[in-house]
C-alpha positions in Angstrom: -0.3 0.1 -0.1 3.0 2.5 0.4 3.8 2.7 -3.4 0.2 1.7 -4.1 1.3 -1.2 -5.7 -0.5 -4.5 -5.2 1.8 -7.7 -5.6 0.4 -10.9 -7.1 2.3 -14.4 -5.7 3.2 -16.7 -9.3 -0.1 -18.1 -9.4 0.0 -21.6 -10.9 3.8 -22.0 -9.3 1.8 -22.5 -5.9 0.0 -25.5 -7.4 3.2 -26.5 -9.3 6.1 -25.5 -7.5 9.9 -26.0 -8.9 10.6 -29.9 -8.9 7.5 -30.7 -7.2 4.8 -33.0 -9.5 1.4 -32.4 -9.6 -0.3 -35.9 -9.6 -3.6 -36.5 -10.9 -6.0 -39.9 -10.0 -4.6 -42.6 -11.8 -7.0 -46.0 -12.4 -5.9 -48.3 -9.1 -5.9 -52.0 -10.5 -8.5 -54.9 -9.8 -7.9 -56.4 -5.9 -5.3 -59.3 -6.3 -4.3 -58.5 -9.8 -0.7 -58.4 -10.4 0.1 -55.2 -12.5 3.8 -54.5 -13.9 4.8 -50.7 -13.2 4.7 -48.8 -15.8 6.4 -44.7 -16.2 3.6 -42.2 -15.6 2.7 -40.2 -18.5 4.2 -36.4 -18.0 2.6 -33.1 -18.6 3.8 -29.5 -18.4 1.8 -26.3 -17.8 3.3 -23.1 -18.2 2.7 -20.6 -15.5 3.6 -17.6 -17.1 1.4 -18.0 -19.9 -1.8 -18.8 -17.3 -1.1 -15.6 -15.7 -1.2 -13.4 -18.9 -3.8 -15.0 -20.4 -6.7 -16.5 -17.6 -9.2 -13.4 -18.1 -10.4 -14.0 -14.5 -7.2 -13.6 -13.3 -6.5 -10.4 -14.9 -9.6 -9.0 -14.0 -9.2 -9.8 -10.2 -6.1 -8.7 -10.2 -6.8 -5.1 -11.8 -9.4 -4.4 -9.5 -8.0 -5.5 -6.2 -5.0 -2.8 -7.5 -8.1 -0.5 -8.4 -8.9 -0.9 -5.3 -5.4 -0.3 -3.6 -5.0 3.2 -5.9 -8.4 4.3 -4.2 -7.4 3.7 -0.7 -3.8 5.3 -1.5 -5.5 8.6 -2.8 -8.3 8.2 -0.1 -5.5 8.4 2.7 -3.4 11.0 1.1 -6.3 13.6 1.0 -7.4 12.4 4.9 -4.1 13.9 5.9 -5.0 17.5 5.0 -8.6 17.1 6.2 -10.1 19.5 8.3 -12.2 17.8 11.3 -15.8 18.3 9.9 -14.3 16.9 6.6 -12.9 13.6 8.2 -16.1 13.4 10.2 -18.2 13.8 6.7 -16.3 11.3 4.8 -16.6 8.8 7.7 -20.4 8.9 7.3 -20.9 8.8 3.9 -18.1 5.9 3.5 -20.3 3.9 6.1 -23.4 3.6 3.9 -23.9 0.5 2.8 -25.5 1.6 -0.3 -23.9 5.1 -1.0 -26.5 7.1 -3.8 -24.6 8.9 -6.8 -25.0 12.4 -4.8 -22.9 10.5 -2.0 -20.4 9.3 -4.1 -20.2 12.6 -5.2 -19.6 14.6 -1.9 -17.3 12.2 -1.2 -15.2 12.9 -4.3 -15.5 16.3 -3.5 -14.0 15.6 0.5 -11.4 13.7 -1.1 -10.4 16.2 -4.1 -10.3 19.3 -1.8 -7.7 16.9 0.8 -5.5 16.6 -2.2 -5.6 20.2 -3.6 -4.6 20.9 0.1 -1.6 18.4 -0.3 -0.3 19.8 -3.8 -0.8 23.2 -2.1 1.5 22.1 0.5 3.9 20.4 -1.4 4.1 23.3 -4.0 4.8 25.4 -0.5 7.7 23.6 1.2 9.4 23.6 -2.4 9.7 27.3 -2.3 12.9 28.7 -0.9 11.6 32.1 0.3 8.1 32.4 1.3 6.2 35.9 1.9 4.6 36.1 5.6 1.1 34.9 3.8 3.2 32.0 2.0 4.6 30.6 5.8 1.1 31.4 7.7 -0.3 28.9 5.3 2.4 26.3 5.3 2.3 26.4 9.0 -1.2 26.2 8.9 -1.2 23.2 6.4 1.3 21.1 8.1 -0.6 21.7 11.9 -3.8 20.0 10.2 -1.2 17.3 8.9 0.4 16.7 12.3 -3.1 16.5 13.9 -4.4 13.6 11.3 -1.5 11.6 11.6 -2.3 9.1 14.1 -5.9 8.9 12.2 -4.0 8.6 9.0 -1.8 5.6 10.5 -4.7 4.0 12.1 -6.8 3.9 8.5 -3.2 2.8 7.0 -3.2 -0.1 8.9 -6.9 -1.2 8.5 -6.9 -0.4 4.8 -3.3 -2.9 4.5 -5.0 -5.5 6.4 -7.8 -5.4 3.8 -6.2 -5.7 0.7 -4.0 -8.3 2.0 -7.2 -10.6 3.1 -8.7 -9.7 -0.2 -5.9 -10.7 -2.1 -5.4 -14.2 -0.2 -8.8 -15.0 -0.5 -8.6 -14.4 -4.6 -5.5 -16.0 -5.1 -6.5 -19.1 -3.2 -9.6 -19.3 -5.2 -8.4 -18.6 -8.2 -5.7 -21.2 -7.4 -8.0 -24.0 -6.9 -9.7 -22.9 -10.4 -6.1 -23.5 -11.5 -6.2 -26.7 -9.7 -9.2 -27.8 -11.2 -8.9 -27.7 -15.0 -5.1 -28.8 -14.9 -6.7 -31.6 -13.5 -9.6 -32.0 -15.7 -7.5 -31.8 -18.8 -5.1 -34.2 -17.7 -7.5 -36.5 -17.0 -8.9 -36.0 -20.3 -5.3 -36.3 -22.1 -4.8 -39.3 -20.0 -1.7 -37.9 -17.8 -0.7 -39.0 -14.9 1.7 -36.0 -13.7 1.9 -32.7 -14.5 5.3 -30.6 -13.7 6.0 -26.7 -14.3 7.4 -26.2 -17.6 9.7 -23.1 -16.0 11.5 -26.1 -14.2 11.9 -28.9 -16.9 15.2 -28.7 -19.1 13.1 -29.4 -22.3 9.6 -30.9 -23.1 7.9 -31.7 -26.5 5.3 -29.4 -27.5 2.8 -32.1 -27.2 2.8 -32.9 -23.8 2.3 -28.8 -23.0 -0.8 -28.3 -21.9 -1.5 -25.3 -21.2 -3.8 -23.9 -24.0 -6.3 -26.4 -23.1 -5.9 -25.2 -19.4 -6.9 -22.0 -20.5 -9.5 -22.9 -22.8 -11.1 -25.1 -19.9 -10.5 -21.9 -17.1 -11.7 -19.0 -19.6 -14.6 -21.1 -21.0 -15.7 -22.2 -17.4 -15.4 -18.4 -16.3 -18.4 -17.2 -19.2 -20.5 -20.1 -18.5 -21.2 -18.4 -14.9 -21.7 -15.4 -16.0 
C-alpha cells in the first residue's frame, strides 16, 4: 500500500512449485490383480502463460489494484482534511449503498484534501516564502500533524483489508487452476503434470497450457 502497488504471487507456481509434481488420480488395478509398473505419462503447464492469458486472474488483479490505488489516494487526502470533512467522509463511507450524490460528495471531500496536499508540496518546495505563504504552510502542517495518528490507523485497516482480499482471491483462483489442470490431464490421459519452467526440455505435444486456459476461460464465461 505504501507505493499503491499490489504484488501477486505466481498463480500456477502455488500449485506446481519448482521441483514438485502434480499428480492426477490414476486408475487403480483390481484387487489381487498383478500389474507391471509403468512409467507415468507427464505433461507440462506454463505458469507465465496462464497468468498472462487467464482472463479472470487479470480482472481480479486489476480490481484489487484499483482498490489499493483508491485507498492510497484517500489516505493522502485525509492527511489534509479538517475535523468536519473527516467526520463527513466517515459518515458517507459507512453507508452500505451510497447514492450517486453521496459518491459525488465523497469525491468532493477527497479532491479538497488532495488540493491542499498539492498546495503544501508547492509551498515546501519554495525557498523564500512571504508572510502569507509561511502562515499557510504552517496551517497545513498543523492539520497534517493532527491527522497523523488517524491516518496511520486507517493505513493499518486498509493494509489488512487488501492483504486479506488478495489472499482469498488467490486461493479461489488457485483452486480453479488446480481443477482445470486435473480435468485436462485426465482427459488427455496424463498422470503427472509439472511446471514447464522447471523442465529443461519438453515436446510441444505434452504442453497442455492452452487447453487449461481454454477450460478456465470457458468455465468463467459460463458462470457469467
